[in-house]
GUSEMI-177057 format. One record per residue: x, y, z of N, C-alpha, C, O in turn. Coordinates in steps of 0.02 Angstrom, whole numbers, padded with zeros to 5 digits, always signed. Example, Ala and Ser with C-alpha at 12.3 -4.5 7.8 and 13.67 -1.06 7.14 Angstrom:
# residues 2
+00660-00284+00390+00615-00225+00390+00660-00165+00390+00712-00166+00423/+00642-00112+00354+00684-00053+00357+00645+00002+00394+00670+00057+00402/
# end
This chain:
# residues 212
-01014+00001+00217-00965-00051+00202-00906-00019+00165-00916+00013+00113/-00846-00029+00190-00786+00000+00161-00748-00052+00122-00732-00106+00148/-00734-00038+00058-00692-00080+00016-00622-00050+00015-00614+00009-00001/-00572-00091+00031-00503-00067+00033-00459-00112-00010-00467-00172-00011/-00411-00080-00045-00363-00120-00083-00298-00081-00091-00297-00020-00091/-00244-00119-00100-00177-00091-00107-00141-00127-00163-00139-00189-00164/-00113-00089-00210-00075-00118-00266-00004-00088-00269+00027-00086-00322/+00021-00064-00212+00085-00030-00211+00145-00078-00208+00201-00057-00219/+00132-00142-00195+00186-00191-00193+00173-00244-00247+00127-00237-00287/+00213-00296-00248+00207-00346-00301+00141-00383-00300+00118-00406-00352/+00110-00389-00240+00049-00427-00234-00010-00382-00218-00003-00334-00180/-00067-00396-00246-00129-00358-00234-00162-00384-00170-00164-00445-00158/-00189-00339-00130-00227-00358-00070-00292-00319-00068-00293-00259-00081/-00347-00354-00051-00414-00325-00053-00452-00347+00010-00445-00404+00032/-00492-00302+00039-00530-00320+00099-00594-00279+00103-00600-00226+00072/-00643-00305+00141-00705-00270+00157-00710-00262+00233-00695-00309+00270/-00731-00203+00254-00737-00188+00326-00807-00160+00338-00830-00116+00302/-00842-00187+00388-00911-00166+00400-00918-00110+00452-00974-00094+00473/-00862-00081+00472-00863-00029+00522-00841-00053+00590-00819-00014+00632/-00846-00118+00601-00824-00149+00663-00765-00197+00653-00721-00202+00695/-00766-00231+00596-00714-00281+00584-00707-00295+00510-00749-00275+00469/-00653-00329+00492-00643-00352+00424-00686-00414+00413-00681-00462+00450/-00729-00412+00363-00775-00468+00350-00751-00513+00294-00776-00569+00287/-00704-00490+00253-00676-00532+00200-00610-00500+00178-00604-00439+00174/-00561-00542+00163-00497-00518+00139-00465-00570+00094-00467-00630+00109/-00434-00547+00040-00400-00592-00007-00336-00557-00031-00332-00496-00033/-00286-00598-00049-00224-00572-00078-00207-00613-00140-00224-00673-00144/-00174-00582-00187-00155-00617-00248-00098-00666-00235-00062-00659-00185/-00091-00715-00279-00037-00764-00271+00014-00759-00327+00062-00798-00329/+00004-00712-00374+00052-00703-00428+00077-00632-00428+00037-00585-00434/+00143-00622-00420+00169-00554-00416+00165-00517-00483+00168-00547-00537/+00159-00450-00477+00162-00405-00534+00108-00418-00586+00119-00410-00646/+00048-00439-00563-00008-00451-00608-00068-00409-00584-00124-00434-00580/-00055-00346-00568-00105-00304-00537-00168-00297-00581-00224-00304-00557/-00157-00283-00645-00214-00272-00690-00257-00333-00699-00318-00327-00709/-00227-00392-00695-00264-00454-00705-00301-00476-00642-00351-00511-00646/-00276-00457-00584-00301-00487-00522-00344-00442-00479-00382-00467-00438/-00338-00375-00487-00375-00332-00441-00451-00341-00447-00484-00353-00396/-00478-00336-00507-00551-00341-00515-00578-00408-00491-00628-00409-00455/-00547-00465-00510-00572-00529-00484-00570-00534-00408-00615-00563-00377/-00518-00506-00377-00513-00509-00304-00567-00466-00272-00595-00485-00220/-00582-00409-00302-00637-00368-00275-00702-00406-00278-00740-00407-00229/-00715-00438-00334-00776-00478-00341-00777-00536-00291-00830-00553-00264/-00719-00565-00279-00715-00622-00233-00731-00602-00162-00770-00636-00128/-00703-00546-00138-00717-00526-00068-00789-00504-00060-00820-00516-00008/-00817-00471-00111-00886-00450-00106-00934-00510-00106-00984-00510-00071/-00917-00560-00147-00958-00620-00147-00953-00657-00080-01003-00681-00054/-00892-00659-00053-00883-00693+00012-00921-00659+00068-00945-00692+00114/-00927-00592+00063-00963-00555+00115-01037-00549+00100-01076-00525+00142/-01058-00569+00040-01128-00565+00022-01153-00495+00011-01210-00478+00028/-01110-00452-00019-01130-00383-00032-01124-00368-00106-01090-00404-00143/-01157-00316-00128-01151-00292-00197-01122-00222-00195-01116-00192-00141/-01104-00196-00253-01070-00131-00254-01111-00075-00225-01084-00027-00197/-01177-00081-00231-01221-00028-00204-01219-00027-00128-01243+00022-00097/-01192-00079-00096-01186-00080-00023-01125-00041+00002-01119-00026+00061/-01079-00025-00044-01018+00009-00024-01033+00082-00006-01069+00117-00042/-01004+00104+00049-01012+00173+00071-00948+00214+00066-00950+00275+00071/-00892+00181+00057-00828+00216+00051-00776+00168+00023-00784+00107+00025/-00721+00197-00004-00665+00158-00030-00601+00183+00003-00594+00242+00020/-00554+00137+00013-00488+00155+00037-00437+00123-00010-00445+00067-00031/-00384+00161-00025-00334+00136-00072-00264+00157-00049-00254+00213-00026/-00217+00111-00055-00148+00127-00040-00119+00170-00096-00126+00153-00155/-00087+00225-00078-00061+00272-00128+00014+00264-00138+00044+00304-00174/+00044+00213-00108+00115+00203-00116+00155+00230-00058+00128+00244-00004/+00220+00239-00069+00256+00235-00132+00260+00164-00160+00258+00115-00124/+00264+00161-00227+00268+00097-00260+00280+00106-00334+00286+00163-00357/+00284+00052-00371+00296+00055-00443+00239+00091-00479+00181+00086-00459/+00256+00126-00532+00208+00166-00569+00148+00125-00593+00091+00145-00583/+00161+00067-00624+00108+00028-00654+00059+00002-00602-00001+00007-00611/+00085-00027-00548+00042-00054-00497-00001-00001-00464-00061-00011-00455/+00029+00056-00447-00010+00110-00416-00064+00135-00463-00120+00149-00441/-00047+00141-00526-00096+00167-00574-00158+00122-00577-00214+00147-00579/-00148+00056-00576-00204+00009-00578-00250+00020-00518-00311+00026-00526/-00221+00023-00459-00261+00031-00399-00296+00097-00394-00355+00100-00376/-00261+00151-00410-00290+00217-00403-00343+00233-00456-00393+00265-00441/-00331+00211-00517-00382+00221-00568-00446+00182-00550-00501+00208-00558/-00437+00121-00526-00495+00081-00505-00532+00115-00448-00594+00119-00449/-00496+00140-00398-00528+00171-00341-00565+00234-00361-00622+00245-00340/-00534+00276-00403-00567+00338-00423-00628+00324-00467-00679+00358-00461/-00622+00273-00510-00679+00257-00554-00738+00231-00513-00794+00252-00523/-00724+00184-00466-00778+00158-00424-00808+00213-00381-00869+00216-00373/-00766+00256-00354-00791+00310-00313-00838+00356-00351-00889+00378-00325/-00819+00370-00414-00861+00413-00456-00927+00380-00474-00980+00410-00468/-00923+00317-00495-00983+00281-00517-01032+00272-00459-01092+00279-00467/-01005+00255-00399-01047+00241-00342-01062+00303-00300-01103+00301-00253/-01029+00359-00316-01038+00422-00279-01022+00413-00205-01060+00434-00161/-00964+00381-00191-00942+00371-00122-00872+00401-00115-00836+00406-00165/-00852+00420-00054-00786+00449-00044-00730+00398-00053-00740+00338-00040/-00673+00422-00075-00614+00380-00084-00557+00409-00041-00538+00466-00050/-00531+00368+00005-00478+00390+00050-00412+00356+00031-00409+00295+00024/-00360+00395+00023-00294+00369+00010-00253+00367+00074-00261+00409+00118/-00209+00317+00080-00165+00311+00137-00096+00288+00112-00092+00245+00069/-00044+00318+00139+00024+00296+00123+00032+00223+00144+00017+00205+00201/+00054+00181+00098+00061+00109+00112+00108+00096+00170+00097+00049+00208/+00160+00135+00177+00207+00125+00232+00173+00139+00299+00189+00107+00349/+00128+00188+00300+00091+00203+00362+00049+00144+00384+00043+00130+00444/+00019+00109+00336-00023+00052+00353+00019-00004+00385-00001-00034+00434/+00077-00016+00357+00123-00065+00387+00143-00044+00458+00148-00086+00503/+00153+00021+00468+00171+00046+00534+00115+00036+00584+00127+00015+00641/+00054+00050+00563-00004+00041+00608-00010-00032+00629-00020-00047+00688/-00003-00077+00581-00008-00148+00598+00048-00169+00646+00036-00207+00693/+00109-00145+00633+00165-00163+00677+00154-00141+00749+00169-00178+00795/+00127-00081+00758+00115-00055+00825+00057-00092+00859+00063-00113+00916/+00002-00100+00823-00059-00126+00855-00056-00202+00865-00095-00229+00905/-00011-00236+00831-00002-00308+00844+00054-00321+00895+00067-00379+00912/+00087-00268+00918+00139-00276+00968+00207-00296+00939+00252-00315+00976/+00214-00291+00873+00279-00309+00843+00333-00259+00862+00392-00277+00863/+00313-00197+00877+00361-00146+00898+00333-00108+00958+00272-00102+00966/+00378-00084+00999+00358-00042+01056+00409+00013+01067+00417+00039+01123/+00444+00031+01013+00495+00083+01015+00498+00114+00945+00468+00088+00898/+00534+00171+00937+00540+00199+00870+00566+00148+00820+00608+00106+00837/+00541+00151+00758+00558+00100+00709+00555+00129+00639+00537+00187+00629/+00571+00088+00590+00567+00107+00520+00525+00057+00481+00516+00000+00503/+00499+00079+00425+00467+00035+00376+00508+00039+00312+00525+00093+00290/+00524-00018+00284+00563-00021+00221+00531-00072+00175+00524-00130+00193/+00512-00050+00115+00482-00095+00065+00525-00095+00003+00568-00052-00007/+00513-00144-00039+00554-00154-00099+00538-00101-00152+00481-00095-00174/+00589-00063-00172+00581-00013-00225+00612-00038-00290+00614-00002-00340/+00637-00100-00289+00674-00128-00346+00736-00086-00360+00751-00039-00324/+00773-00103-00414+00835-00069-00430+00884-00069-00371+00925-00024-00365/+00878-00119-00327+00920-00124-00267+00911-00064-00221+00958-00041-00190/+00849-00040-00218+00832+00016-00174+00771-00002-00132+00737-00051-00145/+00758+00039-00081+00700+00029-00038+00663+00096-00029+00693+00150-00032/+00598+00090-00017+00558+00146+00006+00560+00144+00082+00546+00092+00111/+00576+00199+00114+00583+00199+00187+00547+00258+00218+00538+00311+00187/+00527+00249+00281+00500+00302+00322+00514+00283+00395+00518+00224+00412/+00520+00334+00437+00533+00324+00508+00472+00342+00549+00434+00387+00531/+00462+00306+00605+00403+00314+00647+00422+00316+00720+00472+00287+00741/+00380+00350+00761+00391+00347+00832+00357+00284+00859+00329+00245+00821/+00361+00275+00925+00336+00213+00955+00261+00204+00947+00235+00149+00952/+00225+00260+00935+00153+00257+00927+00132+00245+00855+00073+00237+00841/+00180+00243+00809+00165+00232+00739+00153+00294+00699+00128+00291+00643/+00171+00353+00726+00164+00416+00690+00227+00427+00648+00283+00423+00673/+00217+00441+00584+00274+00452+00539+00310+00516+00557+00279+00569+00564/+00377+00512+00564+00416+00570+00582+00467+00589+00528+00497+00643+00531/+00476+00546+00479+00521+00561+00422+00503+00516+00364+00482+00459+00373/+00512+00544+00303+00497+00505+00243+00425+00515+00222+00389+00555+00251/+00405+00476+00171+00442+00423+00138+00494+00449+00089+00489+00504+00063/+00544+00406+00078+00597+00422+00031+00619+00357-00002+00602+00303+00020/+00656+00364-00057+00684+00305-00090+00760+00310-00084+00789+00363-00095/+00792+00254-00066+00864+00256-00052+00894+00187-00060+00858+00137-00062/+00959+00184-00065+00994+00120-00063+00997+00096+00009+01007+00137+00054/+00990+00031+00020+00988+00006+00089+01048+00028+00131+01040+00045+00190/+01107+00027+00102+01167+00046+00141+01164+00117+00166+01194+00133+00218/+01127+00160+00131+01123+00231+00150+01075+00243+00207+01078+00295+00240/+01031+00194+00220+00983+00202+00274+00987+00144+00324+00939+00131+00361/+01043+00109+00323+01052+00052+00368+01042+00073+00440+01060+00129+00460/+01012+00028+00480+00995+00046+00549+00991-00016+00592+00982-00071+00567/+00999-00006+00657+00991-00061+00704+00924-00060+00739+00909-00104+00779/+00881-00009+00724+00815-00008+00754+00771-00059+00719+00788-00082+00665/+00715-00078+00749+00670-00125+00716+00646-00098+00649+00632-00038+00642/+00640-00142+00601+00617-00123+00534+00564-00173+00511+00576-00234+00512/+00507-00148+00491+00454-00190+00463+00450-00180+00388+00481-00134+00361/+00413-00224+00354+00411-00222+00281+00457-00274+00252+00487-00314+00288/+00463-00275+00186+00504-00325+00151+00579-00311+00155+00619-00355+00140/+00597-00251+00175+00668-00232+00175+00714-00278+00213+00766-00298+00185/+00698-00297+00275+00744-00341+00312+00756-00408+00279+00811-00435+00282/+00705-00437+00247+00714-00501+00213+00757-00494+00151+00796-00539+00134/+00752-00437+00117+00791-00426+00057+00862-00403+00072+00909-00421+00036/+00870-00363+00125+00935-00333+00140+00950-00340+00215+00952-00290+00251/+00961-00402+00238+00971-00412+00310+01034-00378+00337+01037-00363+00397/+01083-00367+00294+01143-00333+00319+01130-00260+00336+01163-00232+00380/+01082-00230+00304+01065-00160+00318+01012-00154+00372+01012-00106+00410/+00968-00204+00376+00913-00202+00425+00912-00268+00465+00869-00310+00453/+00959-00276+00512+00965-00340+00547+00909-00355+00595+00899-00413+00614/+00871-00305+00616+00817-00317+00664+00749-00313+00630+00710-00267+00641/+00735-00362+00588+00672-00364+00553+00615-00388+00597+00623-00435+00636/+00558-00354+00591+00498-00374+00628+00439-00374+00580+00441-00339+00528/+00386-00411+00596+00328-00413+00552+00288-00349+00556+00295-00311+00604/+00245-00338+00507+00231-00379+00448+00277-00363+00390+00309-00310+00389/+00281-00408+00342+00322-00396+00282+00281-00365+00226+00308-00325+00187/+00217-00383+00221+00176-00361+00164+00116-00320+00189+00090-00334+00243/+00095-00270+00151+00036-00232+00171-00027-00274+00168-00032-00319+00126/-00073-00259+00211-00137-00294+00214-00193-00245+00203-00196-00192+00234/-00239-00263+00157-00297-00220+00145-00342-00218+00207-00376-00168+00218/-00342-00271+00246-00380-00270+00308-00355-00216+00355-00395-00181+00387/-00289-00210+00360-00261-00158+00403-00269-00089+00371-00274-00039+00407/-00269-00086+00306-00284-00022+00272-00355+00000+00292-00365+00058+00309/-00403-00046+00289-00471-00029+00308-00475-00008+00381-00509+00040+00398/-00440-00044+00424-00438-00026+00495-00409+00044+00505-00434+00083+00545/-00355+00058+00469-00322+00123+00474-00369+00180+00456-00371+00231+00489/-00407+00170+00402-00454+00222+00381-00513+00227+00429-00533+00282+00448/-00541+00171+00447-00600+00171+00492-00586+00206+00557-00628+00242+00583/-00526+00195+00584-00508+00223+00649-00463+00285+00643-00439+00311+00693/-00452+00308+00581-00411+00367+00569-00344+00363+00605-00324+00408+00642/-00309+00307+00594-00246+00295+00628-00186+00324+00590-00130+00322+00615/-00198+00351+00531-00145+00383+00492-00177+00440+00452-00238+00445+00448/-00135+00481+00422-00160+00536+00382-00199+00511+00322-00174+00468+00285/-00258+00536+00312-00299+00518+00254-00284+00567+00198-00286+00628+00207/-00270+00539+00139-00245+00579+00083-00294+00576+00024-00339+00533+00023/-00286+00621-00023-00322+00615-00086-00296+00553-00123-00238+00534-00114/-00337+00521-00163-00315+00461-00199-00270+00478-00259-00288+00468-00316/-00211+00504-00243-00161+00521-00293-00099+00480-00280-00080+00469-00223/-00065+00457-00333-00007+00413-00324+00052+00449-00292+00068+00506-00309/+00084+00414-00246+00144+00440-00213+00204+00410-00249+00230+00358-00229/+00226+00444-00302+00285+00422-00339+00346+00457-00311+00345+00518-00298/+00399+00419-00301+00461+00449-00277+00516+00451-00329+00571+00474-00316/+00499+00427-00389+00545+00434-00445+00506+00427-00510+00447+00408-00509/+00537+00443-00565+00504+00442-00629+00485+00371-00649+00521+00324-00631/+00430+00361-00685+00412+00294-00708+00464+00265-00754+00500+00302-00788/+00469+00198-00754+00518+00164-00797+00502+00177-00871+00548+00186-00911/+00439+00176-00889+00419+00184-00959+00410+00258-00975+00373+00293-00940/+00445+00282-01025+00439+00352-01045+00423+00354-01120+00441+00309-01158/+00390+00407-01139+00372+00414-01209+00434+00427-01251+00480+00463-01230/+00436+00398-01310+00492+00408-01355+00489+00476-01387+00438+00511-01384/+00543+00496-01417+00545+00560-01452+00498+00559-01511+00490+00508-01544/+00466+00615-01526+00420+00617-01583+00456+00602-01648+00514+00622-01657/+00422+00567-01692+00453+00550-01756+00457+00612-01800+00413+00655-01798/+00509+00616-01839+00515+00671-01886+00470+00658-01946+00465+00602-01970/+00437+00710-01970+00394+00700-02028+00434+00677-02088+00492+00697-02097/+00403+00635-02129+00436+00612-02190+00432+00668-02242+00378+00693-02257/+00489+00685-02268+00490+00739-02317+00483+00712-02388+00483+00750-02436/
# end
C-alpha cells in the first residue's frame, strides 16, 4: 500500500494506492495550513481505506518546487514515516505530476508547459513534450518572461491569463496522480529532498552582540 502526499502548493493533498488504483484521496480546504492539516488527512485516508500504518509498503511525496514552509512539512513527515516504518520514500517533482495527469487525461496532445503559483507575482515553470517528459526547467520566473501560446496546465493560467492564454486542466496537484506516477514510474523518482528555487522568506537574524 502506497501513501502519497504533496504540500508544495497552498493546499495539502493525500492519497492511498493499492498497486492497482487509488483507494482513498482527500485534499485540504484551508490554504497555507500544511502543518495543521497533513497528519489529520493522512489519518482520514487510512481510516477510509481501512488500513493501518503497518500496512504501508512505500511513501511518495511531492518535492516541489514550492514554498519553503509547506515543503518542509511534507518532506519531514515523509522521511520520518519512512524511517519509523522502514519503507522506501520516493520524491517526485510536483510539476511532473501535473504533467502526467494532463497527458493521461487527454488535456494535452502536444508540447506544453506547467506553471504553478510561486507567489511574489512569479510562477514555477517547466516545459514538456507531448508525452509528458520534462525537457526544460523547473525554474522560477515572472509570467511575462515565460509567456507562451502553447497549452499550460497548473494554476498559472488562472492567475496570469495574459501570459498563459491557453490554460488546460488540471490546476492543482493530486496525490492520487502522484501515487499513479510513482507506481507506474511515469516520471523521474527522486530522493525526498526539497526542490527550492530561491531562498526561504524567513532568515535568521544577525547574532546579538554580547553585553559588555
